[in-house]
C-alpha beads as a LAMMPS data file, in Angstrom:
LAMMPS data file: protein, C-alpha beads

467 atoms
466 bonds

1 atom types
1 bond types

-500.0 500.0 xlo xhi
-500.0 500.0 ylo yhi
-500.0 500.0 zlo zhi

Masses

1 110.0

Atoms # bond

1 1 1 -194.136 -176.530 158.644
2 1 1 -192.506 -179.529 160.293
3 1 1 -194.495 -181.443 163.051
4 1 1 -193.693 -181.236 167.040
5 1 1 -193.220 -184.956 167.775
6 1 1 -195.158 -185.022 171.116
7 1 1 -196.033 -186.962 174.715
8 1 1 -199.702 -188.068 176.058
9 1 1 -199.108 -185.440 178.361
10 1 1 -198.506 -182.904 175.876
11 1 1 -201.134 -183.709 173.778
12 1 1 -204.166 -183.843 176.385
13 1 1 -202.665 -179.919 176.943
14 1 1 -203.009 -178.942 173.189
15 1 1 -206.364 -180.202 173.518
16 1 1 -207.226 -178.838 176.822
17 1 1 -206.283 -175.468 175.668
18 1 1 -208.002 -175.772 172.440
19 1 1 -211.639 -176.436 174.292
20 1 1 -211.059 -173.992 176.620
21 1 1 -210.393 -171.213 173.865
22 1 1 -213.814 -172.502 172.357
23 1 1 -212.633 -174.587 169.409
24 1 1 -215.541 -177.962 169.617
25 1 1 -214.526 -181.043 169.901
26 1 1 -217.116 -182.371 166.812
27 1 1 -215.588 -179.571 164.490
28 1 1 -212.636 -180.725 164.943
29 1 1 -213.920 -184.980 164.550
30 1 1 -215.486 -183.517 161.877
31 1 1 -212.328 -182.271 160.332
32 1 1 -209.903 -185.494 160.973
33 1 1 -212.957 -187.592 159.560
34 1 1 -212.941 -185.755 156.157
35 1 1 -209.607 -186.347 156.115
36 1 1 -209.903 -189.880 156.545
37 1 1 -212.318 -190.062 154.339
38 1 1 -210.441 -188.236 151.297
39 1 1 -207.165 -190.406 152.231
40 1 1 -209.523 -194.116 152.137
41 1 1 -210.810 -192.831 148.596
42 1 1 -206.704 -191.691 147.340
43 1 1 -206.328 -195.415 148.382
44 1 1 -208.720 -197.733 146.620
45 1 1 -211.123 -197.086 143.579
46 1 1 -214.796 -197.367 142.540
47 1 1 -216.276 -200.721 143.955
48 1 1 -213.319 -201.691 146.607
49 1 1 -214.818 -202.523 149.911
50 1 1 -213.574 -201.074 153.163
51 1 1 -214.012 -202.092 156.496
52 1 1 -214.473 -199.737 159.460
53 1 1 -213.577 -200.186 162.817
54 1 1 -214.643 -198.234 165.713
55 1 1 -214.145 -198.126 169.324
56 1 1 -216.207 -195.858 171.419
57 1 1 -213.694 -192.838 172.138
58 1 1 -212.862 -190.342 170.362
59 1 1 -210.499 -192.459 167.618
60 1 1 -214.043 -194.285 166.816
61 1 1 -215.231 -191.243 166.392
62 1 1 -213.025 -189.910 163.728
63 1 1 -213.816 -193.274 162.023
64 1 1 -217.899 -192.771 162.174
65 1 1 -217.179 -189.513 160.558
66 1 1 -215.018 -190.492 157.539
67 1 1 -218.168 -192.612 156.077
68 1 1 -220.004 -189.761 154.784
69 1 1 -216.662 -188.488 152.464
70 1 1 -216.459 -192.532 151.547
71 1 1 -218.219 -192.758 148.110
72 1 1 -218.668 -195.465 145.616
73 1 1 -217.083 -197.888 148.000
74 1 1 -218.757 -200.421 149.536
75 1 1 -218.663 -199.432 153.721
76 1 1 -219.112 -201.951 156.275
77 1 1 -218.697 -200.043 159.651
78 1 1 -218.611 -201.886 163.331
79 1 1 -219.011 -200.143 166.332
80 1 1 -217.385 -202.536 168.534
81 1 1 -219.540 -201.124 171.750
82 1 1 -219.413 -205.232 172.993
83 1 1 -216.168 -206.954 172.067
84 1 1 -217.847 -210.460 172.410
85 1 1 -221.119 -210.327 170.907
86 1 1 -219.131 -208.302 167.476
87 1 1 -216.804 -211.080 167.356
88 1 1 -218.749 -213.400 164.610
89 1 1 -219.418 -209.840 162.550
90 1 1 -215.449 -209.565 162.742
91 1 1 -215.176 -212.759 161.493
92 1 1 -217.683 -212.550 158.773
93 1 1 -216.745 -209.114 157.296
94 1 1 -212.495 -210.450 156.917
95 1 1 -213.922 -213.334 155.603
96 1 1 -214.723 -211.164 152.441
97 1 1 -211.226 -210.142 151.945
98 1 1 -211.762 -206.020 152.196
99 1 1 -209.774 -203.798 149.971
100 1 1 -208.996 -202.048 153.442
101 1 1 -209.506 -202.233 156.972
102 1 1 -209.431 -199.181 158.801
103 1 1 -209.294 -199.291 162.820
104 1 1 -209.897 -197.108 165.367
105 1 1 -210.144 -198.318 168.259
106 1 1 -208.441 -197.172 171.198
107 1 1 -206.543 -193.990 170.837
108 1 1 -203.737 -192.517 172.646
109 1 1 -205.575 -193.153 175.796
110 1 1 -204.802 -196.912 176.406
111 1 1 -202.865 -197.909 179.662
112 1 1 -203.643 -201.507 180.016
113 1 1 -203.242 -204.283 177.684
114 1 1 -205.704 -205.439 175.596
115 1 1 -206.928 -209.281 176.867
116 1 1 -210.086 -211.567 176.216
117 1 1 -212.336 -210.701 173.453
118 1 1 -209.970 -207.300 172.620
119 1 1 -206.859 -209.326 172.701
120 1 1 -208.875 -211.923 169.740
121 1 1 -209.925 -208.605 167.926
122 1 1 -206.409 -207.342 167.287
123 1 1 -205.511 -211.041 166.033
124 1 1 -207.967 -211.519 163.418
125 1 1 -207.093 -208.085 162.325
126 1 1 -203.444 -209.029 162.260
127 1 1 -203.907 -212.311 160.467
128 1 1 -205.910 -210.634 157.720
129 1 1 -204.259 -210.598 154.236
130 1 1 -206.101 -207.180 153.923
131 1 1 -204.128 -203.489 154.059
132 1 1 -204.675 -202.358 157.726
133 1 1 -204.524 -198.766 158.456
134 1 1 -204.285 -197.421 162.214
135 1 1 -206.178 -194.141 162.829
136 1 1 -204.048 -191.738 165.539
137 1 1 -201.803 -195.195 166.936
138 1 1 -202.450 -198.798 166.561
139 1 1 -204.417 -200.053 169.269
140 1 1 -202.697 -201.702 171.642
141 1 1 -199.630 -199.618 170.978
142 1 1 -198.404 -197.267 174.157
143 1 1 -198.621 -193.904 173.357
144 1 1 -194.853 -193.026 174.662
145 1 1 -192.966 -195.866 174.671
146 1 1 -194.023 -197.493 171.535
147 1 1 -194.574 -200.800 173.268
148 1 1 -197.376 -202.967 172.847
149 1 1 -199.646 -203.568 175.591
150 1 1 -199.812 -207.489 174.941
151 1 1 -200.760 -207.225 171.643
152 1 1 -201.400 -204.532 169.388
153 1 1 -202.548 -203.582 165.556
154 1 1 -199.827 -204.554 162.691
155 1 1 -200.526 -201.500 160.702
156 1 1 -199.269 -201.290 157.284
157 1 1 -200.079 -197.781 157.635
158 1 1 -200.707 -194.695 160.325
159 1 1 -202.867 -191.860 159.828
160 1 1 -201.855 -190.019 162.840
161 1 1 -203.633 -186.703 164.060
162 1 1 -202.771 -183.216 164.937
163 1 1 -198.801 -184.202 165.848
164 1 1 -196.843 -187.229 166.425
165 1 1 -196.621 -189.152 168.783
166 1 1 -193.690 -190.228 170.860
167 1 1 -194.260 -193.934 170.629
168 1 1 -194.534 -193.935 166.919
169 1 1 -191.037 -192.721 166.477
170 1 1 -189.336 -195.430 169.033
171 1 1 -187.519 -198.625 168.266
172 1 1 -189.738 -201.270 167.223
173 1 1 -192.569 -199.774 166.746
174 1 1 -192.096 -199.318 162.843
175 1 1 -193.584 -203.453 162.838
176 1 1 -196.993 -202.074 163.882
177 1 1 -196.751 -198.171 162.684
178 1 1 -195.907 -199.091 159.178
179 1 1 -195.858 -196.105 156.916
180 1 1 -196.740 -193.255 158.921
181 1 1 -198.572 -190.131 157.805
182 1 1 -199.720 -187.182 159.688
183 1 1 -203.211 -185.481 159.373
184 1 1 -202.450 -182.373 160.177
185 1 1 -204.388 -179.484 159.755
186 1 1 -207.596 -180.480 162.900
187 1 1 -208.705 -177.256 163.325
188 1 1 -206.503 -177.426 167.053
189 1 1 -205.035 -174.121 168.296
190 1 1 -201.994 -173.653 166.045
191 1 1 -198.729 -175.158 168.341
192 1 1 -196.292 -171.692 168.414
193 1 1 -192.939 -171.831 169.647
194 1 1 -193.103 -175.493 170.827
195 1 1 -189.805 -176.584 173.061
196 1 1 -189.870 -180.234 171.773
197 1 1 -186.559 -181.590 170.585
198 1 1 -187.476 -183.883 167.953
199 1 1 -189.762 -183.023 164.810
200 1 1 -191.407 -184.709 161.764
201 1 1 -191.258 -183.329 158.317
202 1 1 -193.801 -182.874 155.643
203 1 1 -192.838 -182.592 152.102
204 1 1 -194.473 -179.237 152.084
205 1 1 -191.807 -178.220 154.220
206 1 1 -189.728 -178.218 151.143
207 1 1 -191.986 -176.665 148.560
208 1 1 -189.623 -174.339 146.330
209 1 1 -186.753 -175.290 148.399
210 1 1 -184.527 -175.203 145.394
211 1 1 -185.021 -171.754 144.092
212 1 1 -184.714 -170.925 140.734
213 1 1 -181.342 -169.441 139.662
214 1 1 -180.790 -165.792 138.260
215 1 1 -180.363 -165.167 134.566
216 1 1 -177.093 -164.057 134.916
217 1 1 -174.888 -166.628 136.849
218 1 1 -172.888 -168.952 135.713
219 1 1 -170.918 -172.630 136.391
220 1 1 -168.765 -170.615 139.028
221 1 1 -171.989 -168.976 141.183
222 1 1 -172.889 -172.745 142.027
223 1 1 -170.023 -173.974 143.494
224 1 1 -167.555 -176.480 143.232
225 1 1 -168.040 -180.213 145.404
226 1 1 -164.758 -182.246 145.104
227 1 1 -165.423 -185.857 145.965
228 1 1 -162.556 -187.944 147.533
229 1 1 -163.632 -191.529 146.791
230 1 1 -163.206 -194.886 145.450
231 1 1 -160.690 -197.685 145.582
232 1 1 -159.666 -201.321 144.459
233 1 1 -163.171 -203.093 144.786
234 1 1 -165.393 -200.357 145.643
235 1 1 -164.986 -197.649 142.410
236 1 1 -168.919 -197.805 142.194
237 1 1 -169.538 -196.247 144.901
238 1 1 -167.425 -193.245 143.562
239 1 1 -169.475 -193.290 140.834
240 1 1 -172.467 -193.216 142.804
241 1 1 -171.402 -190.574 144.975
242 1 1 -170.460 -188.305 141.866
243 1 1 -173.827 -189.023 140.187
244 1 1 -175.542 -188.231 143.348
245 1 1 -173.480 -184.583 143.638
246 1 1 -174.262 -184.031 140.213
247 1 1 -178.124 -184.502 140.852
248 1 1 -177.985 -181.168 143.210
249 1 1 -176.729 -179.055 140.530
250 1 1 -173.509 -177.248 141.761
251 1 1 -171.326 -175.495 139.397
252 1 1 -168.858 -178.071 138.939
253 1 1 -168.156 -181.681 140.234
254 1 1 -164.564 -183.312 140.731
255 1 1 -163.730 -186.593 141.679
256 1 1 -161.087 -187.208 142.735
257 1 1 -159.850 -191.071 143.276
258 1 1 -157.635 -193.999 143.742
259 1 1 -154.918 -194.319 140.765
260 1 1 -156.341 -198.721 140.631
261 1 1 -160.333 -197.668 139.532
262 1 1 -159.381 -194.232 137.769
263 1 1 -160.005 -195.673 134.404
264 1 1 -163.193 -197.391 135.273
265 1 1 -164.859 -194.604 137.257
266 1 1 -163.814 -191.459 134.717
267 1 1 -165.514 -193.890 131.928
268 1 1 -169.017 -193.943 133.681
269 1 1 -168.989 -190.319 134.704
270 1 1 -169.749 -187.335 131.977
271 1 1 -169.866 -184.039 133.676
272 1 1 -167.393 -184.717 136.566
273 1 1 -163.847 -184.110 136.174
274 1 1 -161.849 -187.066 137.140
275 1 1 -158.479 -187.202 138.975
276 1 1 -156.286 -189.803 140.703
277 1 1 -155.164 -189.010 143.816
278 1 1 -151.740 -189.646 144.718
279 1 1 -149.789 -190.333 147.591
280 1 1 -151.160 -186.591 149.039
281 1 1 -154.287 -184.649 147.720
282 1 1 -154.809 -181.361 148.182
283 1 1 -158.255 -179.390 147.890
284 1 1 -158.470 -177.178 144.477
285 1 1 -158.769 -173.730 146.209
286 1 1 -162.419 -173.507 144.039
287 1 1 -163.771 -176.542 146.464
288 1 1 -166.908 -174.533 148.074
289 1 1 -167.733 -178.199 149.642
290 1 1 -165.524 -181.617 150.115
291 1 1 -167.337 -184.966 150.406
292 1 1 -164.679 -187.870 151.561
293 1 1 -165.432 -191.217 152.025
294 1 1 -167.568 -193.685 149.857
295 1 1 -165.869 -196.342 148.787
296 1 1 -162.212 -195.962 150.399
297 1 1 -162.776 -198.958 152.092
298 1 1 -159.486 -200.900 150.192
299 1 1 -156.687 -202.060 151.863
300 1 1 -154.436 -200.827 149.225
301 1 1 -155.049 -197.182 150.007
302 1 1 -152.063 -194.661 151.121
303 1 1 -151.443 -195.036 154.630
304 1 1 -150.843 -190.694 153.986
305 1 1 -154.893 -190.589 153.044
306 1 1 -155.715 -190.732 157.151
307 1 1 -153.701 -187.717 158.015
308 1 1 -154.976 -185.750 155.051
309 1 1 -158.611 -186.613 155.797
310 1 1 -157.672 -185.399 159.431
311 1 1 -156.102 -182.063 158.612
312 1 1 -159.161 -181.466 155.639
313 1 1 -161.307 -182.032 158.995
314 1 1 -159.618 -179.637 161.015
315 1 1 -158.898 -177.017 158.776
316 1 1 -160.363 -176.990 155.979
317 1 1 -162.547 -173.426 155.284
318 1 1 -165.302 -174.712 153.744
319 1 1 -168.159 -177.464 154.455
320 1 1 -166.909 -181.111 154.959
321 1 1 -168.960 -184.496 154.541
322 1 1 -167.687 -187.421 155.787
323 1 1 -169.500 -190.787 155.260
324 1 1 -168.699 -194.622 155.573
325 1 1 -164.921 -196.528 155.868
326 1 1 -163.421 -191.977 156.362
327 1 1 -165.793 -191.908 159.740
328 1 1 -163.095 -193.818 161.265
329 1 1 -160.419 -191.508 160.706
330 1 1 -162.037 -188.206 161.815
331 1 1 -160.614 -186.661 165.919
332 1 1 -163.017 -186.146 168.345
333 1 1 -163.208 -182.475 169.913
334 1 1 -163.826 -179.215 167.767
335 1 1 -162.432 -178.559 164.565
336 1 1 -159.713 -175.626 164.500
337 1 1 -162.432 -174.010 161.839
338 1 1 -165.698 -172.586 162.226
339 1 1 -166.354 -174.255 158.684
340 1 1 -169.503 -176.530 158.546
341 1 1 -168.840 -180.100 159.311
342 1 1 -171.297 -183.624 158.511
343 1 1 -171.396 -186.859 159.004
344 1 1 -173.283 -189.466 157.680
345 1 1 -173.384 -192.092 159.838
346 1 1 -175.597 -195.525 159.355
347 1 1 -176.538 -197.192 163.199
348 1 1 -173.246 -199.298 162.851
349 1 1 -171.072 -197.154 162.141
350 1 1 -172.621 -194.560 165.306
351 1 1 -172.180 -197.579 166.815
352 1 1 -168.654 -197.939 166.397
353 1 1 -167.835 -194.406 167.053
354 1 1 -169.418 -194.157 169.984
355 1 1 -168.039 -197.535 171.229
356 1 1 -171.422 -199.559 171.896
357 1 1 -173.755 -201.696 170.713
358 1 1 -175.771 -200.868 167.493
359 1 1 -179.081 -201.537 169.783
360 1 1 -178.110 -199.091 172.075
361 1 1 -178.337 -196.358 169.011
362 1 1 -181.390 -197.474 167.959
363 1 1 -182.843 -197.957 171.425
364 1 1 -181.918 -193.874 171.343
365 1 1 -181.337 -192.808 168.265
366 1 1 -181.969 -188.776 169.862
367 1 1 -179.876 -189.176 172.073
368 1 1 -177.117 -191.335 170.080
369 1 1 -177.347 -188.475 167.470
370 1 1 -176.628 -186.025 170.058
371 1 1 -173.638 -188.072 171.694
372 1 1 -171.895 -188.337 167.919
373 1 1 -172.092 -184.356 167.446
374 1 1 -171.051 -183.561 170.615
375 1 1 -167.783 -185.886 170.661
376 1 1 -167.349 -184.582 167.053
377 1 1 -167.240 -180.683 167.577
378 1 1 -170.788 -180.235 167.583
379 1 1 -171.017 -181.498 163.821
380 1 1 -174.199 -182.125 161.736
381 1 1 -175.298 -185.765 161.892
382 1 1 -177.323 -187.595 159.291
383 1 1 -177.874 -190.486 161.475
384 1 1 -179.489 -193.300 158.833
385 1 1 -182.071 -195.462 158.740
386 1 1 -185.771 -195.832 159.013
387 1 1 -186.835 -192.074 159.840
388 1 1 -183.072 -190.610 159.288
389 1 1 -182.362 -188.147 162.153
390 1 1 -180.718 -184.822 161.184
391 1 1 -179.328 -182.553 163.531
392 1 1 -176.553 -181.957 165.816
393 1 1 -176.033 -181.440 169.518
394 1 1 -178.016 -178.395 170.416
395 1 1 -180.692 -177.963 167.073
396 1 1 -183.875 -179.485 166.936
397 1 1 -183.973 -182.515 165.136
398 1 1 -185.253 -183.488 161.904
399 1 1 -187.105 -186.930 161.547
400 1 1 -187.458 -187.825 157.993
401 1 1 -190.932 -188.996 156.758
402 1 1 -189.646 -190.239 153.463
403 1 1 -187.953 -193.301 152.078
404 1 1 -188.657 -197.238 151.904
405 1 1 -187.069 -200.525 152.143
406 1 1 -185.804 -200.423 148.645
407 1 1 -182.949 -198.092 150.263
408 1 1 -181.434 -200.626 151.887
409 1 1 -178.588 -201.610 149.492
410 1 1 -175.185 -200.899 148.853
411 1 1 -174.869 -197.085 147.064
412 1 1 -177.753 -195.831 148.407
413 1 1 -175.527 -194.023 151.079
414 1 1 -173.223 -193.384 148.399
415 1 1 -175.471 -191.138 146.396
416 1 1 -176.909 -189.412 149.509
417 1 1 -172.924 -188.383 150.682
418 1 1 -173.008 -187.219 147.341
419 1 1 -176.385 -185.542 146.989
420 1 1 -175.675 -183.759 150.104
421 1 1 -172.156 -182.405 149.378
422 1 1 -173.547 -181.379 145.916
423 1 1 -176.564 -179.035 147.609
424 1 1 -173.780 -177.355 150.302
425 1 1 -171.546 -176.843 147.679
426 1 1 -173.945 -173.861 146.712
427 1 1 -173.789 -171.085 149.363
428 1 1 -177.719 -170.164 149.648
429 1 1 -177.958 -173.725 150.387
430 1 1 -174.839 -174.362 152.889
431 1 1 -176.132 -170.539 155.008
432 1 1 -178.930 -173.221 156.543
433 1 1 -177.278 -176.652 157.369
434 1 1 -180.217 -177.571 158.942
435 1 1 -182.777 -177.022 156.564
436 1 1 -180.098 -178.586 153.646
437 1 1 -179.987 -181.367 154.970
438 1 1 -183.109 -181.833 155.665
439 1 1 -184.313 -180.962 152.510
440 1 1 -181.725 -183.892 150.766
441 1 1 -182.355 -186.449 153.364
442 1 1 -185.795 -185.850 152.138
443 1 1 -185.936 -185.399 148.435
444 1 1 -183.336 -188.647 148.406
445 1 1 -185.890 -190.873 150.184
446 1 1 -188.642 -189.052 148.436
447 1 1 -186.848 -190.408 145.247
448 1 1 -187.227 -193.975 146.542
449 1 1 -190.668 -193.609 147.286
450 1 1 -191.695 -192.353 143.521
451 1 1 -189.733 -195.416 141.975
452 1 1 -191.212 -197.769 144.283
453 1 1 -194.863 -196.430 143.476
454 1 1 -193.896 -196.525 139.645
455 1 1 -190.766 -199.178 138.550
456 1 1 -190.711 -200.987 141.727
457 1 1 -187.028 -199.725 142.100
458 1 1 -185.436 -201.915 139.597
459 1 1 -181.966 -199.691 139.693
460 1 1 -179.892 -196.574 140.686
461 1 1 -180.443 -194.759 137.496
462 1 1 -183.785 -194.602 137.866
463 1 1 -183.705 -193.489 141.093
464 1 1 -181.401 -190.754 140.442
465 1 1 -183.459 -189.088 137.609
466 1 1 -185.801 -188.768 140.032
467 1 1 -183.908 -186.775 142.732

Bonds

1 1 1 2
2 1 2 3
3 1 3 4
4 1 4 5
5 1 5 6
6 1 6 7
7 1 7 8
8 1 8 9
9 1 9 10
10 1 10 11
11 1 11 12
12 1 12 13
13 1 13 14
14 1 14 15
15 1 15 16
16 1 16 17
17 1 17 18
18 1 18 19
19 1 19 20
20 1 20 21
21 1 21 22
22 1 22 23
23 1 23 24
24 1 24 25
25 1 25 26
26 1 26 27
27 1 27 28
28 1 28 29
29 1 29 30
30 1 30 31
31 1 31 32
32 1 32 33
33 1 33 34
34 1 34 35
35 1 35 36
36 1 36 37
37 1 37 38
38 1 38 39
39 1 39 40
40 1 40 41
41 1 41 42
42 1 42 43
43 1 43 44
44 1 44 45
45 1 45 46
46 1 46 47
47 1 47 48
48 1 48 49
49 1 49 50
50 1 50 51
51 1 51 52
52 1 52 53
53 1 53 54
54 1 54 55
55 1 55 56
56 1 56 57
57 1 57 58
58 1 58 59
59 1 59 60
60 1 60 61
61 1 61 62
62 1 62 63
63 1 63 64
64 1 64 65
65 1 65 66
66 1 66 67
67 1 67 68
68 1 68 69
69 1 69 70
70 1 70 71
71 1 71 72
72 1 72 73
73 1 73 74
74 1 74 75
75 1 75 76
76 1 76 77
77 1 77 78
78 1 78 79
79 1 79 80
80 1 80 81
81 1 81 82
82 1 82 83
83 1 83 84
84 1 84 85
85 1 85 86
86 1 86 87
87 1 87 88
88 1 88 89
89 1 89 90
90 1 90 91
91 1 91 92
92 1 92 93
93 1 93 94
94 1 94 95
95 1 95 96
96 1 96 97
97 1 97 98
98 1 98 99
99 1 99 100
100 1 100 101
101 1 101 102
102 1 102 103
103 1 103 104
104 1 104 105
105 1 105 106
106 1 106 107
107 1 107 108
108 1 108 109
109 1 109 110
110 1 110 111
111 1 111 112
112 1 112 113
113 1 113 114
114 1 114 115
115 1 115 116
116 1 116 117
117 1 117 118
118 1 118 119
119 1 119 120
120 1 120 121
121 1 121 122
122 1 122 123
123 1 123 124
124 1 124 125
125 1 125 126
126 1 126 127
127 1 127 128
128 1 128 129
129 1 129 130
130 1 130 131
131 1 131 132
132 1 132 133
133 1 133 134
134 1 134 135
135 1 135 136
136 1 136 137
137 1 137 138
138 1 138 139
139 1 139 140
140 1 140 141
141 1 141 142
142 1 142 143
143 1 143 144
144 1 144 145
145 1 145 146
146 1 146 147
147 1 147 148
148 1 148 149
149 1 149 150
150 1 150 151
151 1 151 152
152 1 152 153
153 1 153 154
154 1 154 155
155 1 155 156
156 1 156 157
157 1 157 158
158 1 158 159
159 1 159 160
160 1 160 161
161 1 161 162
162 1 162 163
163 1 163 164
164 1 164 165
165 1 165 166
166 1 166 167
167 1 167 168
168 1 168 169
169 1 169 170
170 1 170 171
171 1 171 172
172 1 172 173
173 1 173 174
174 1 174 175
175 1 175 176
176 1 176 177
177 1 177 178
178 1 178 179
179 1 179 180
180 1 180 181
181 1 181 182
182 1 182 183
183 1 183 184
184 1 184 185
185 1 185 186
186 1 186 187
187 1 187 188
188 1 188 189
189 1 189 190
190 1 190 191
191 1 191 192
192 1 192 193
193 1 193 194
194 1 194 195
195 1 195 196
196 1 196 197
197 1 197 198
198 1 198 199
199 1 199 200
200 1 200 201
201 1 201 202
202 1 202 203
203 1 203 204
204 1 204 205
205 1 205 206
206 1 206 207
207 1 207 208
208 1 208 209
209 1 209 210
210 1 210 211
211 1 211 212
212 1 212 213
213 1 213 214
214 1 214 215
215 1 215 216
216 1 216 217
217 1 217 218
218 1 218 219
219 1 219 220
220 1 220 221
221 1 221 222
222 1 222 223
223 1 223 224
224 1 224 225
225 1 225 226
226 1 226 227
227 1 227 228
228 1 228 229
229 1 229 230
230 1 230 231
231 1 231 232
232 1 232 233
233 1 233 234
234 1 234 235
235 1 235 236
236 1 236 237
237 1 237 238
238 1 238 239
239 1 239 240
240 1 240 241
241 1 241 242
242 1 242 243
243 1 243 244
244 1 244 245
245 1 245 246
246 1 246 247
247 1 247 248
248 1 248 249
249 1 249 250
250 1 250 251
251 1 251 252
252 1 252 253
253 1 253 254
254 1 254 255
255 1 255 256
256 1 256 257
257 1 257 258
258 1 258 259
259 1 259 260
260 1 260 261
261 1 261 262
262 1 262 263
263 1 263 264
264 1 264 265
265 1 265 266
266 1 266 267
267 1 267 268
268 1 268 269
269 1 269 270
270 1 270 271
271 1 271 272
272 1 272 273
273 1 273 274
274 1 274 275
275 1 275 276
276 1 276 277
277 1 277 278
278 1 278 279
279 1 279 280
280 1 280 281
281 1 281 282
282 1 282 283
283 1 283 284
284 1 284 285
285 1 285 286
286 1 286 287
287 1 287 288
288 1 288 289
289 1 289 290
290 1 290 291
291 1 291 292
292 1 292 293
293 1 293 294
294 1 294 295
295 1 295 296
296 1 296 297
297 1 297 298
298 1 298 299
299 1 299 300
300 1 300 301
301 1 301 302
302 1 302 303
303 1 303 304
304 1 304 305
305 1 305 306
306 1 306 307
307 1 307 308
308 1 308 309
309 1 309 310
310 1 310 311
311 1 311 312
312 1 312 313
313 1 313 314
314 1 314 315
315 1 315 316
316 1 316 317
317 1 317 318
318 1 318 319
319 1 319 320
320 1 320 321
321 1 321 322
322 1 322 323
323 1 323 324
324 1 324 325
325 1 325 326
326 1 326 327
327 1 327 328
328 1 328 329
329 1 329 330
330 1 330 331
331 1 331 332
332 1 332 333
333 1 333 334
334 1 334 335
335 1 335 336
336 1 336 337
337 1 337 338
338 1 338 339
339 1 339 340
340 1 340 341
341 1 341 342
342 1 342 343
343 1 343 344
344 1 344 345
345 1 345 346
346 1 346 347
347 1 347 348
348 1 348 349
349 1 349 350
350 1 350 351
351 1 351 352
352 1 352 353
353 1 353 354
354 1 354 355
355 1 355 356
356 1 356 357
357 1 357 358
358 1 358 359
359 1 359 360
360 1 360 361
361 1 361 362
362 1 362 363
363 1 363 364
364 1 364 365
365 1 365 366
366 1 366 367
367 1 367 368
368 1 368 369
369 1 369 370
370 1 370 371
371 1 371 372
372 1 372 373
373 1 373 374
374 1 374 375
375 1 375 376
376 1 376 377
377 1 377 378
378 1 378 379
379 1 379 380
380 1 380 381
381 1 381 382
382 1 382 383
383 1 383 384
384 1 384 385
385 1 385 386
386 1 386 387
387 1 387 388
388 1 388 389
389 1 389 390
390 1 390 391
391 1 391 392
392 1 392 393
393 1 393 394
394 1 394 395
395 1 395 396
396 1 396 397
397 1 397 398
398 1 398 399
399 1 399 400
400 1 400 401
401 1 401 402
402 1 402 403
403 1 403 404
404 1 404 405
405 1 405 406
406 1 406 407
407 1 407 408
408 1 408 409
409 1 409 410
410 1 410 411
411 1 411 412
412 1 412 413
413 1 413 414
414 1 414 415
415 1 415 416
416 1 416 417
417 1 417 418
418 1 418 419
419 1 419 420
420 1 420 421
421 1 421 422
422 1 422 423
423 1 423 424
424 1 424 425
425 1 425 426
426 1 426 427
427 1 427 428
428 1 428 429
429 1 429 430
430 1 430 431
431 1 431 432
432 1 432 433
433 1 433 434
434 1 434 435
435 1 435 436
436 1 436 437
437 1 437 438
438 1 438 439
439 1 439 440
440 1 440 441
441 1 441 442
442 1 442 443
443 1 443 444
444 1 444 445
445 1 445 446
446 1 446 447
447 1 447 448
448 1 448 449
449 1 449 450
450 1 450 451
451 1 451 452
452 1 452 453
453 1 453 454
454 1 454 455
455 1 455 456
456 1 456 457
457 1 457 458
458 1 458 459
459 1 459 460
460 1 460 461
461 1 461 462
462 1 462 463
463 1 463 464
464 1 464 465
465 1 465 466
466 1 466 467
């Protein structure tokens, strides 16, 4: 299940309720330690050196509990009782360039800046060239606002315990948090009916999401996605969006593109029906979802196109996904139809739609998403970027855990728009839009992670194969 994003106060309350129900702190620490140890084993190979930095709180207890699970590695454990006297030990240990540094110096209770020897300790860890993992929260980072308390560990990964803390998702926190992962099954009480507005996804949320197809199904059973994409100078966006749509496996994919680029677009697509659109285009009656926007940035497009986009957005009785340039064409307010509407802005586009700066969008991404949704009739919003957000003005919001900086290139968003359209063309998936959109965003990011792990994201061909 998706993991709630909690404040320090809520986290403390959850722990207190668990202790009151008879759950022992020692048992939870042991389970956390086992998970840390297993992840260290996965991240290293026999013979590697692992440096463990343990403070005197429960974060330090978690790190100490991991030792018994770390086998065939050279382990150095430093318990920081007196930071001044232990500075030389840390300097010597870091000088040996450990394969991995795991720090559990301070936890969520820290509420004052790190000074003196602690500041020096954090500085030494940040200056070393070894990969660093923070347990629960990077030491020195405020748990709720995500800002450093003077100085904070800059981790490559953070393995947070139990649930995600609000500060870990704040704008600017990523430079300290690195890649965020959750140690979720730690023995605390199950969190039932949590009122948190944010939930952080896990890969397990989508196990078996794309169910098998009936033996009696045919291409008409699985819907038809129609894309309006591509113009002079931007024909590649149409190709990528169409290829993204095919990866979702709808029954049919149709693409209408500008006459000026019809030839190069059609030549690159095999199982997509490609048509040039004229001054006015019409939505095929068989369309069960429509994607509008990728590559429609040319000034040579017919002026009537905008009016047709407005009509499609307001009245088409099928899901409509609007991306890129077309975001500026849709009207505010609630459409006439109750059919599903989705917009997929990046922070710059979101800022333009809201009339604010991109930095303001990033400072409050959940709030910005809800404002966009309200402005455009409670539509669903996929607010792209690091930890892409999915939801609308009234739903819970889903924080996507997958993806990496390799997606920060032109074309990846076009693939996502097409892929989401291909999913929503299928009736069974359109019935639960939040789950389907969340799955689509996760699968898109997961494909990038797979490419980064195995191929270093050399190109979009292999990326599409991974979705």
